[in-house]
Each structure stands twice: as structure tokens, then as C-alpha cells.
C-alpha positions in Angstrom: 12.4 -18.5 27.7 14.7 -15.5 27.4 14.3 -12.8 30.0 13.1 -9.5 28.7 16.2 -7.6 29.6 18.4 -10.2 27.9 16.3 -9.8 24.7 16.5 -6.0 24.9 20.2 -6.1 25.2 20.5 -7.9 21.8 18.4 -5.3 19.9 19.8 -2.4 17.9 20.1 0.8 19.9 17.1 3.1 19.2 14.9 0.4 17.7 13.2 -0.8 20.8 11.7 1.2 23.6 9.8 -1.6 25.3 8.6 -5.0 24.0 5.3 -6.3 25.4 5.0 -9.6 23.6 1.3 -10.2 23.5 0.3 -8.7 26.8 3.3 -9.4 29.0 5.3 -6.1 29.1 8.6 -6.3 31.0 8.0 -10.0 31.7 9.7 -11.8 28.8 9.1 -13.1 25.3 6.3 -15.7 24.9 7.6 -18.9 23.3 5.8 -18.5 20.0 7.4 -15.0 19.5 11.0 -16.1 20.3 12.0 -16.9 16.7 10.5 -13.7 15.4 12.1 -11.7 18.3 15.5 -13.2 17.4 15.0 -12.2 13.8 14.0 -8.7 14.7 17.2 -8.4 16.8 19.1 -8.5 13.5 17.3 -5.6 11.9 18.1 -1.9 12.3 15.7 1.0 12.7 16.7 2.3 9.3 16.0 -1.1 7.6 12.5 -1.3 9.2 11.7 2.3 8.3 12.7 1.7 4.7 10.4 -1.3 4.6 7.6 0.7 6.0 8.1 3.4 3.3 8.0 0.7 0.6 4.8 -0.7 2.0 3.1 2.7 2.0 4.2 3.3 -1.6 2.8 0.0 -2.8 -0.5 0.4 -0.9 -0.9 3.9 -2.3 -0.1 2.7 -5.8 -2.6 -0.2 -5.6 -5.2 2.1 -4.1 -5.7 0.5 -0.7 -7.4 3.4 0.9 -10.6 4.1 2.8 -12.8 7.2 2.8 -13.2 9.1 6.0 -16.8 10.3 6.3 -17.1 14.0 7.5 -13.4 14.6 7.0 -12.3 17.2 4.4 -9.0 18.2 2.9 -7.8 21.8 2.6 -9.8 22.2 -0.6 -13.0 21.1 1.1 -13.1 17.7 -0.7 -13.6 14.4 1.1 -10.5 12.6 2.1 -9.2 9.2 1.4 -6.4 7.7 3.6 -4.2 4.8 3.7 -4.9 2.4 6.6 -1.5 2.4 8.4 0.2 -1.0 8.1 2.4 -2.2 10.9 5.5 -4.3 10.0 5.5 -6.4 13.1 3.0 -9.4 12.9 0.7 -10.5 15.6 1.6 -14.2 16.4 -0.9 -16.7 17.8 0.1 -20.3 18.6 -1.9 -23.2 17.0 -3.4 -24.4 20.3 -4.9 -21.0 21.0 -6.3 -20.7 17.5 -7.9 -24.2 17.7 -9.9 -23.2 20.8 -10.8 -19.8 19.3 -11.9 -21.5 16.0 -14.1 -24.0 17.9 -15.7 -21.1 19.8 -16.3 -19.1 16.7 -18.0 -22.0 14.9 -20.2 -22.5 18.0 -21.1 -18.8 18.3 -21.9 -18.2 14.6 -24.0 -21.4 14.4 -26.1 -20.3 17.4 -26.5 -16.8 15.9 -27.8 -18.2 12.7 -30.2 -20.5 14.6 -31.4 -17.4 16.5 -32.0 -15.5 13.3 -34.0 -18.3 11.8 -36.0 -18.6 15.0 -36.9 -14.9 15.4 -38.2 -14.8 11.8 -40.2 -18.0 12.2 -41.4 -19.8 15.4 -39.8 -17.3 17.9 -39.3 -20.1 20.4 -36.5 -18.2 22.3 -39.0 -15.3 22.9 -41.8 -17.6 24.0 -39.3 -19.2 26.5 -38.6 -15.8 27.9 -34.8 -16.1 27.3 -34.9 -12.7 25.6 -37.6 -10.1 26.2 -39.9 -10.0 23.1 -39.8 -6.2 22.9 -36.0 -6.4 22.5 -36.6 -8.1 19.1 -39.9 -6.9 17.8 -39.2 -3.3 18.7 -35.6 -3.4 17.5 -34.9 -1.0 14.6 -32.9 -3.8 12.9 -35.8 -6.4 13.0 -37.3 -6.6 9.5 -40.9 -7.8 9.6 -40.6 -8.4 5.8 -38.4 -11.5 6.7 -41.1 -13.2 8.8 -41.7 -16.7 7.3 -39.1 -16.2 4.6 -37.0 -19.4 4.2 -33.3 -19.1 3.3 -31.0 -21.9 2.0 -29.4 -24.0 4.8 -31.1 -21.7 7.3 -28.1 -19.4 7.1 -28.6 -15.7 7.4 -25.1 -14.4 8.1 -22.9 -16.0 5.5 -20.0 -13.8 6.3 -19.5 -12.8 10.0 -16.7 -10.7 11.4 -16.4 -11.5 15.1 -14.3 -9.0 17.1 -12.0 -10.7 19.6 -9.9 -9.2 22.4 -7.4 -10.8 24.7 -7.4 -9.6 28.3 -6.5 -11.0 31.8 -9.2 -13.0 33.6 -9.6 -13.0 37.4 -6.4 -15.1 37.8 -4.4 -12.8 35.6 -4.2 -15.3 32.7 -4.8 -14.0 29.2 -8.2 -15.0 27.9 -9.9 -14.3 24.5 -13.3 -12.5 24.8 -15.8 -11.7 22.1 -16.2 -7.9 22.0 -18.9 -7.7 19.4 -20.5 -9.6 16.5 -20.6 -8.1 13.0 -23.2 -10.0 11.0 -24.5 -7.4 8.4 -21.8 -6.3 6.1 -18.5 -6.9 8.0 -15.5 -5.3 6.3 -11.7 -5.6 6.6 -11.0 -8.9 5.0 -9.2 -7.3 2.0 -6.7 -5.7 4.5 -6.1 -9.1 6.0 -5.2 -10.5 2.6 -3.1 -7.4 1.5 -1.3 -7.4 4.8 -0.2 -11.0 4.3 0.8 -10.3 0.7 2.8 -7.3 1.8 4.6 -9.2 4.5 5.6 -11.9 2.1 6.9 -9.3 -0.3 8.9 -7.4 2.3 10.2 -10.3 4.4 10.1 -13.5 2.4 12.8 -15.0 4.7 10.5 -14.9 7.6 8.1 -17.3 5.9 10.8 -19.9 5.4 11.6 -19.7 9.1 8.0 -19.9 10.4 5.2 -22.3 9.7 2.5 -19.6 9.1 -0.9 -21.0 8.2 -2.1 -19.6 4.8 -5.0 -17.2 4.3 -4.8 -16.3 0.6 -7.4 -19.0 -0.3 -10.1 -16.9 1.5 -11.7 -15.6 -1.8 -12.1 -19.2 -3.0 -13.9 -20.1 0.3 -16.0 -17.0 0.0 -17.1 -17.9 -3.5 -17.8 -21.4 -2.4 -20.0 -20.1 0.4 -21.9 -17.7 -1.8 -22.6 -20.3 -4.4 -23.8 -22.7 -1.7 -26.4 -20.1 -0.7 -28.1 -20.0 -4.2 -31.8 -20.7 -3.9 -32.5 -20.5 -7.6 -29.5 -22.7 -8.6 -30.7 -25.3 -6.1 -34.1 -25.3 -7.8 -32.8 -25.4 -11.3 -29.8 -27.7 -10.7 -27.4 -25.1 -12.1 -23.8 -25.9 -11.2 -22.4 -22.5 -11.7 -24.8 -19.8 -10.2 -24.1 -16.2 -11.2 -22.7 -14.3 -8.2 -22.3 -10.5 -8.1 -21.0 -8.1 -5.5 -23.3 -5.1 -4.9 -21.6 -1.9 -3.9 -23.0 1.5 -3.0 -20.3 2.9 -5.3 -16.8 4.4 -5.3 -17.6 6.9 -2.6 -18.2 4.3 0.0 -15.4 3.9 2.6 -14.9 0.2 1.8 -15.1 0.5 -2.0 -11.6 -0.8 -2.4 -12.6 -4.0 -0.6 -15.8 -4.4 -2.8 -13.8 -4.2 -6.0 -10.9 -6.3 -4.6 -13.2 -9.2 -3.6 -15.1 -9.1 -6.9 -11.8 -9.3 -8.8 -10.4 -12.0 -6.6 -13.5 -14.2 -7.0 -13.8 -13.5 -10.7 -17.4 -12.1 -10.4 -19.0 -8.8 -11.5 -19.0 -5.7 -9.3 -22.3 -4.0 -9.7 -24.2 -1.0 -8.4 -28.0 -0.8 -8.0 -28.5 0.8 -11.4 -26.9 -2.2 -13.0 -29.7 -4.5 -11.8 -33.4 -4.8 -12.5 -36.2 -7.2 -11.6 -38.6 -8.8 -14.1 -41.2 -11.4 -13.2 -39.6 -11.6 -9.7 -36.2 -12.5 -11.1 -33.1 -10.3 -10.8 -31.1 -9.5 -13.9 -27.8 -7.7 -14.5 -27.4 -5.4 -17.4 -24.4 -6.4 -19.6 -23.1 -5.5 -23.0 -24.5 -8.8 -24.3 -28.0 -8.2 -22.8 -29.6 -9.1 -19.5 -28.1 -11.9 -17.4 -29.9 -13.7 -14.6 -28.4 -13.2 -11.1 -28.6 -16.0 -8.6 -26.6 -14.6 -5.6 -26.0 -11.0 -4.5 -23.1 -10.5 -2.0 -24.4 -7.1 -0.8 -22.3 -4.4 0.7 -25.3 -2.2 1.0 -27.3 -1.7 4.3 -30.9 -3.0 4.5 -32.4 0.4 4.4 -31.1 1.1 0.9 -31.6 -2.3 -0.8 -35.1 -1.9 -2.2 -36.9 1.5 -2.5 -40.2 -0.3 -2.9 -39.9 -1.6 0.7 -37.4 0.4 2.6 -36.2 4.0 1.9 -38.2 5.1 -1.2 -35.5 7.7 -2.2 -32.7 5.1 -2.2 -30.7 4.9 -5.5 -28.3 2.3 -4.1 -30.5 -0.8 -4.4 -32.9 -2.3 -6.9 -36.7 -1.9 -7.1 -38.4 -5.2 -6.5 -35.4 -7.0 -5.0 -37.2 -8.0 -1.8 -40.1 -9.5 -3.7 -37.7 -11.6 -5.8 -35.8 -12.6 -2.6 -39.0 -13.7 -0.8 -40.0 -15.7 -3.9 -36.7 -17.7 -3.6 -35.5 -16.4 -7.0 -32.3 -14.8 -5.7 -30.1 -15.1 -2.6 -28.9 -12.1 -0.7 -25.7 -12.5 1.4 -25.9 -11.5 4.2 -29.6 -11.9 4.5 -31.9 -9.0 5.1 -32.6 -8.6 8.8 -29.3 -10.0 10.2 -28.7 -6.7 12.1 -31.1 -7.8 14.8 -28.5 -10.4 15.9 -25.5 -8.0 16.0 -27.2 -5.2 17.7 -25.2 -4.4 20.9 -28.4 -4.7 23.0 -28.7 -8.3 21.9 -25.0 -9.1 22.4 -25.4 -9.9 26.2 -27.9 -12.7 25.3 -25.6 -14.6 23.0 -24.3 -17.0 25.7 -27.9 -17.8 26.5 -28.5 -18.4 22.8 -25.7 -20.9 22.7 -27.2 -22.9 25.6 -30.8 -22.6 24.2 -30.1 -23.7 20.6 -27.0 -26.0 21.1 -27.3 -27.2 24.6 -23.6 -26.2 25.2 -21.7 -23.8 27.4 -20.0 -21.0 25.5 -16.4 -21.6 24.6 -15.7 -17.9 24.1 -16.9 -15.5 26.8 -18.6 -12.2 26.4 -17.2 -9.1 27.9 -19.4 -8.2 31.0 -22.0 -5.8 29.8 -24.4 -3.4 31.4 -27.6 -2.4 29.5 -28.8 1.1 29.7 -32.4 0.0 29.4 -32.2 -1.9 32.7 -32.8 0.6 35.6 -30.2 -1.0 38.0 -27.6 -1.3 35.2 -28.2 2.4 34.3 -27.6 3.5 37.9 -24.3 1.6 37.8 -23.3 3.1 34.5 -24.1 6.7 35.5 -22.2 6.2 38.8 -19.1 4.8 37.0 -18.9 6.6 33.7 -15.2 7.5 34.2 -14.3 3.8 34.4 -16.5 2.4 31.6 -16.6 2.2 27.8 -20.1 3.2 26.7 -21.4 2.4 23.2 -24.5 3.1 21.1 -26.4 -0.2 20.5 -26.6 0.6 16.7 -23.1 2.3 16.6 -20.2 1.2 14.5 -16.7 2.3 13.5 -15.8 3.7 16.9 -18.4 6.5 16.6 -20.9 7.4 19.3 -18.9 6.0 22.1 -17.3 7.1 25.3 -14.0 5.7 26.6 -14.3 6.8 30.2 -10.7 6.7 31.3 -9.6 8.7 28.3 -12.4 11.2 28.4 -12.3 14.7 29.8 -14.6 15.9 32.6 -16.6 17.9 30.1 -16.9 14.9 27.7 -18.2 12.7 30.5 -20.7 15.4 31.5 -22.0 15.8 28.0 -22.3 12.0 27.5 -24.1 11.7 30.8 -26.9 14.0 29.4 -27.1 12.0 26.2 -27.3 8.7 28.1 -30.0 10.0 30.5 -32.1 11.2 27.5 -31.9 7.8 25.8 -30.7 5.1 28.1 -32.0 2.2 26.0 -29.7 3.3 23.2 -26.5 2.4 25.0 -24.6 -0.4 26.7 -21.5 -0.2 28.9 -18.6 -2.4 29.5 -15.6 -2.3 31.8 -12.4 -0.9 30.4 -10.5 -4.1 29.7 -6.7 -4.3 30.0 -6.4 -5.2 26.4 -3.3 -7.2 25.3 -0.7 -5.2 23.5 1.6 -6.2 20.8 5.0 -4.8 19.7 4.4 -2.2 17.0 6.9 -0.2 14.9 6.2 3.5 15.6 8.3 6.6 15.0 10.0 6.2 18.3 11.0 2.6 17.7 9.2 -0.6 18.8 6.5 0.1 21.4 3.4 -1.5 22.9 0.1 -0.8 21.2 -3.3 -2.3 22.0 -4.9 -4.7 19.5 -8.0 -6.7 18.7 -8.7 -9.5 16.1 -11.5 -9.9 13.6 -11.6 -13.4 12.2 -14.0 -13.9 9.2 -16.4 -16.8 9.6 -18.1 -18.2 6.5 -21.3 -20.2 6.8 -22.5 -22.2 3.9 -23.2 -25.9 3.9 -20.6 -25.9 6.7 -18.9 -23.3 8.9 -15.3 -22.6 7.9 -12.7 -19.9 8.1 -9.1 -19.2 7.2 -6.7 -19.3 10.2 -6.3 -15.9 11.6 -8.1 -12.7 10.6 -7.5 -8.9 10.6 -5.5 -7.6 13.6 -6.3 -4.0 14.2 -4.0 -1.8 16.3 -4.5 1.4 18.1 -1.5 3.4 17.0 -2.0 6.2 19.5 -0.2 5.5 22.7 -2.5 4.3 25.4 -5.6 4.3 23.0 -8.0 1.4 23.1 -9.8 2.4 19.9 -8.5 0.4 17.0 -11.0 1.4 14.3 -9.4 2.8 11.1 -11.8 5.7 11.2 -10.3 6.7 14.5 -6.7 6.4 13.5 -6.1 2.7 13.9 -3.9 0.5 11.8 -3.6 -3.1 10.8 -1.1 -6.0 11.2 -0.6 -9.3 9.6 -1.9 -12.1 11.8 0.2 -15.3 12.0 -1.3 -18.6 13.2 1.7 -20.9 13.7 1.1 -24.4 12.6 2.2 -27.3 14.8 
């Protein structure tokens, strides 16, 4: 392995400030990065800057943007922004990916078993593994799903599991699950577009590296959605009608909704495009009504059916839940999956794996303190400056406190919020997240990252190798969410 100072000496002046190659700053280049680092040594800062400008131009032309809720431009209108794309890929060796993949299959399988159980026999509650009130009083628990059978007993067909790499007690880098996203996980379109962009900008790199492919994800997604069709299974139809249900163009992830519908070759619909008749769902088309078998919904539970949930919702379809309960349409992900990715349930996932599968977890959780537990709460309140505190129903980096980065006043304000509603929060230690070389204005510098692999559950559990690497572009920041200024990277899984 080349020493760090030897590698720096070969790089163009001004391009590199420091190179932490996956969590080992000032220590050297990990073996799976060596070929890329040697390639980077032949690039100038001007060349990389030009490629970044080209990427921004293409992304803007294609419309790869996201809406920022609450943000306004100078005219008072809502703003759309590009998610910054970093030119330097995150590289993971095959042996690390194989273990991660095995752990992801295990985890998502257990979570789907858990969802089936809590909406049927509730054996895990009867066994006292999870306190019953944590489920039955959870805002994400949908009593309408009690006794409803879903194909293959799969509730979360598309899961986005957030993974971080940090040192364990021995100092070795270990992958941890930070959180489970089982409702309407987003970001897979950026994974695909990042790969497409890297192949456009640097085709020579892909002839030098055996990078596992990801562009077949839409095919796997369509296969998974079709496998979930209840009505097609009953009628023997070989080609069930699949649609993508979007809240509309003002949703922050609308680009992804349209992108995935186009890539799968299915219709993108809004609630007003659907109607229910005789407990079957139909789509309005120019040729008349067309029966719908599978809805890949990107709409939250509360807005799916005004007859059952929010009566003033215009984003869903009246009568949808009744058609779903009758087995006449499949909804992916299933209604009620949120009870399994609530952050107050996350600490119990290792116990779920042991309870349902009889196995030890392959991927560890981050140690977690629960505000509802009096002893945990005392610890949280005494160590706020050291902890990351999150809302149990929060998402997108909102409603959280990063203690080490917070001001005295922010900590004091958050303390009052926490004391008023302790059950609404969990806390975790501030991990020393791995960092990855990132091309920023000052050159190549370390920035913290995470990884969101997308796990598909149909007749089997499968995924493309890799996922969406999110990067905290602000120096020292641990918040990678795009809504908080984060960017994305292409993720390379190197084949053997």
C-alpha cells in the first residue's frame, strides 16, 4: 500500500488538501481505492472543475431537482434545487458488500415478518419482546390493516436502509444500520443518474475498474411490483397493470416519481386519475377506464383514502382502502408499514431478527437511548452536547439536534422540547462517521458519508449492488440529507 504522503506527492498542486480514503485520514490509501487514486493523480483541478460544471448543466437540463419545503426565492416562490453531485465515487470492495447484502436481506426479512405479525397474531407482543403500547399506541399503527392479508406476506416491497461506517471498540471500521425507511423511501433515481453521469464524464474509469452494474434496478422494481399483485394472482393475469401514484409536481421527490414510471414503462398518476367501482380500482385513460392491479404509492398513508384517513385529502382515491382490503388491488408499500420504521421501534430490530429468524443480527444497530425510558432520559438530558437526538417520526434531517455542532442556546431550547415530550425522541452517540474524498471548492477534502441501499422484497429479496451514497458537503457536518445541504456520490461495488 502506498503511504499517504507518497500519494499526495504525486497529485497536482492545489487539487488535494487531504485524502481520507474511507475513514483513514493521514494513514494511507485502502487497497480498493489505489487504482482510482492513481487515476486521480493524473487529473488537474481545472479538469475536475470542468467536469463538475458539465454535470450540473446536464442535471439542470434533465430536471434532476428537488423542492425545498419552506424555502423561498427572492420573489417569494418555492425553490427547487439541484442535489449537488460529487465527482469522486465511494468505493466498496466485494467482500464488504457481500456481508452487507446478507445483513440487509436478514433485516428486511425480519421487518416484514414483524409487520405481518403485528397486524395478525401479535406473537412478539404476547412474548413481551416489545411493549404492546409501543405498537398499539403508535401513530403509524393502522388498525385498518388488522387481519388484512397481503401477497407473500410482504409489506415493505421497497426498503431504503441507511448504513454508516464507523470504528468499533477496536478501532476497526464497521457498518451500522442508522435507520430503516420502509414507507416511501426516496433517492434511488439519484443513484441511477449518478452512475449514468459518471459513465458519461469518465468512461475510461469503467474500463479500468470492474464496477458492479446498477442500471437494471427499474427492471427489478417492476418485477417486484408485479409479484405483489393480488388481483393478477387470482385471475391468472401475466401482465398486471402497475401505476406510480404521485402527490403531484410540487412534491420534493416528483422527479423521482416521473423518472421511475418512465423507466418501468408504466403510467404516472395522481389521485384524481383513479376511481373505485365495485371495490376495484380503475385509471382514467383516453380510451376509457382501465383496471389497476398494483399501485406503487409515493403518497403517505394519511392522504391515500379520504374515506378512511384525512377526509380533506385530494391526493388519494376515495374507496381505495376498501378495494385493498378486498384483495382487488395491491399497494406498495403496504399501508401501515410506518410502524416498523418508527425510530422508537428501531432499537428492537435486533430482537426481531432473533425472534422471527432465530439468528444473530449481521448488521448492528447504533446504540440508542429512548426518551420514554426514565433512566435513558436522565442520560440524554445529562449528555445533550454529546448526542444526536431525533424525533421518532422525523425525517429529512428535520427536528433533530446534533449536540457537538449545536450552540448553548440551541441545546437549552431543545432540552425544553425534550422535557415536554420525552417519548417523542431517541438519542444516539455521535459516531465518528467514515469520510470519503470529495471534490469541493478548495480541492479534494474529507466529507462524511452514509449509504442507502434499496432492498426489494417480492417472491425473493434482492437488490442491485450498491445504493445512494449521500455526502455532507459542509466541512465537519454529519447531516447528509439533501434538504440540509447534502449531496450525492456514485457508489462502486468492485467485483472480484
